[in-house]
N, C-alpha and C positions, 0 to 999 in steps of 0.2 A: 502612611505605608511605613511599616515598621521593618524595613530592610536596609542594609548598608550599601553605600556605593563600593564596587569592588572593581579593581583594574589588577589583571593577572597576567605577567609576563608580555606587557604592552611595549611594542615599538613602532615607531613612526619614520618612514624614509621618504625623503624627497628626492626626485630627480631634477637637478640644476643643470641648464644649459652650460657647456664649457666656453662657448664664443657668445659675443653679444648679438642679439638679433635687434634690428632697428624698426621692424615693423609686424604686425600680426602676419600679413600676406608673406613676408620673407620666411618667418617661422613655419607656415603651412606648407610653403614650397619646399623647404629644407627637409622638414619631418617627411612630406610624402616622397622626396626623393632618397631618404635615408641618410642624409648629410649631416643630421644633428648628431652631435656627440654630447653625452651627459655623464655627470659624476653623481655618485650617491652621496647624499648628506643624511645621516640619522639624527633626527631631531630629539628622538627619545629612544632609549635603550632599556630593555627588561624591566619596566617599571611594575612594581607590585606594591599595592598597599589596599587598605579598607578605611572607609569613614562611616562610623556608625550614626544611625539618626540621632538629631539633637546636638551633635559635636560641631564645633568651628576649628577647621584644619587651616593654619597659617601656612602659606607656600612661599619660600624665599629662594633668592638665586640672583646672580648676576644677569644683565640683559643678554639675552641670546642661550639661556641655560635651558629653555625648553618650557618655561610656565606657560606662555600663551597656547603653544601646542597642547599641552596637558588640558588647559582649560577647556579648548575647542572639542577635544574628545569627550570630555565630561558633558559639555554642553549639547553634543550630539551634532555639532557643526561638520565634524570629519569622523573618519573611521580609522581605526590603527591598521598598520601594514602587517603587524602579528600581534597575536593575543587577544585578551578578551575584556571589554569594558561593560560593565552592567550598572546602569543608572536608573533606579527605580523612582517613579513618580516625575512630576512636572518640575521642569528646570527653567529657572528666570537668571539668564546671564547678564552681567554687566561687564564685559570682557575689555571694551575699548571705549574711550571718550566718545559720546555720540553714535556708537554703533546702533544701527537700527534708524537713525534718524535722516531727515532729508532737510538741511540748512535753508532752504529756500521756502519751506514751509513754516507756518506759525507754530507757536508751541502748542496750541489746542489741537491743530493737525497732526504734529508729531506725537502726541499722546495717544490719538487713534491707531497711528501708523505702527507705534511700536507695539501696542496693543494687539494688532492683527498679527503680527510677526510672532508674538508670544501666544497665539491661538485664542486670543478673546475677541467674541463678535462685538460689532457696532453698539448693540443692544446693551450689551454687559459694560462695555465701556461708558455709555450714556449714564449708566447708574452709578458708576465708579470715578466719573470725572470731577465732580465738585470736591470729593474727598483727595484726589490727586492734586488738584489746583490747591487746595488748602494746606495740604502737606509740604509743598514746594515753597510756599510763602510768595509765589510769583502770579498771583492772580492778577495784577496790573500788566503782566508783560504776555498773557497765554495768546493775545492776537498779534503779538510781534514775531517777525520772521526769526527762526533760530541763529540766522547769520548775525544778528544784533546781540545774542546772548553770550556772556563771559563763559568760560569753561565750567566755572563752578555753578553758574545757573543750568548749563546743559546736565551737568552730573545730577544736580537736584531733581530735574524733570525725570531723567532716566531711572534714579533711585526710586522715586515716589510710583513709578508706572510697575516698576519691577516688583515692590512690596504689595501693590493693589491686585496683581494677578492671581494670589494666592498659591505660589509654588509650594512643593515640598524640598527644592534645593536652590538656593541663591549662590551665584558666582559673583564675587565682587572683586575688582581690579582697581586697586587704589581710589576708593570712594569714600572712605571713612574721615578724610580730612577737608571735606568740603563745608564751606559756610562758616558762620560765626560759631561760637562756643554753643549756643542755645539750641541752634540746628544740628549741630554733631551729637549733642545730648539727646535730642529727639530719635536721631538714627540709631543710636546705641540703645535707647529703651526699645524700640521697635525690634531690633535684632535680639535683644534678650527676650522679648515675648515671643518672637519667632521660634527661638531655640527651646523655651520651654514647652512649646506646642510640639516638639518633635521635629522642627526643621532643621535642615542641614546646610552648612555654609562653607563654602571654600574661599578664603580672603588671601588674596595677593597683595603684598605691600612692601616697599622698600624702607617703611619705617618699623624697624624692629621694636621700638616701644609699643606700637599698636599690635604687633604679633604677640609680644609677650603679655599685654594688657587683656586681649580678647580670646585669644585661641587656645584650645585644649591641648592641642598636639600642632607640631610643625613639621614640615618636610622641607628639606633642602636639596634643590636640584642643582647640579653642575655639570655642563656639557651633555646633557641630556640623560643623566644617570642620577639615581637617589645616592646621595653622600651621606645625608643622615635622616632619620624620621622616628619619632617619638615625643618624648617630654620636651615642651617647649623652651623652657629655660635651657635644657641641655644642647637643643638644636641651635638655638640661638647663640649660645656661648661658642659652640664649634663655627658657627658661620662667622661671627666676628674676629675670631682668631684666625680663621682663612684669609679674610679680608685684610686683616692687619699683616699677615705674612706676604700677601701679594703686593700690598702698597710699599712694603720695605724695599 
């Protein structure tokens, strides 16, 4: 699908209760009686950009800048309060560690669980399972409950499922530093092949070295607004200068 991701004048507003509510029952009662007071918080404000097919866009910003909200919009997990989000094609997101997994289930069961969330039938996952297991290099742990996995093992499993479902768009949040050097190189090789086939990647990382190494362009978010967008070295340099000024 040879179309770009497009966000046009996108804003996202959250309504946050001004007072602490101690139970869901209390929340319902106060809401019904009209006693709940809210304040508005704009997580994203007037966001406009495009990502062409085959491009890898790096997204940087401090915690709370709006990165996770932006990724959820593109993953179709939520809708904007204002503006237009156009995301052509199948999206495979890895937005948070273990997202879509059940830690009481085995690695094998979680492969099928995440596959179903991403729209893949059990019959299709049967065909893909051996390749997924081999890619993770976790064959000996597939019957082990996920609660016994390390964070690196969980990320390996999630990444292997995401790449196996043949998406047009991948969303990767801090996943390229997982495992040893050999495994990282395997991930990088797959990403390069994915991009050559026209796949689009949105990559969030606090590692500016990785942003510089892999991304065609970069976008810097600060307090829900785009502070800079374009040439990766230029955006990273501006962001580094900003971080230095904040630390002084």
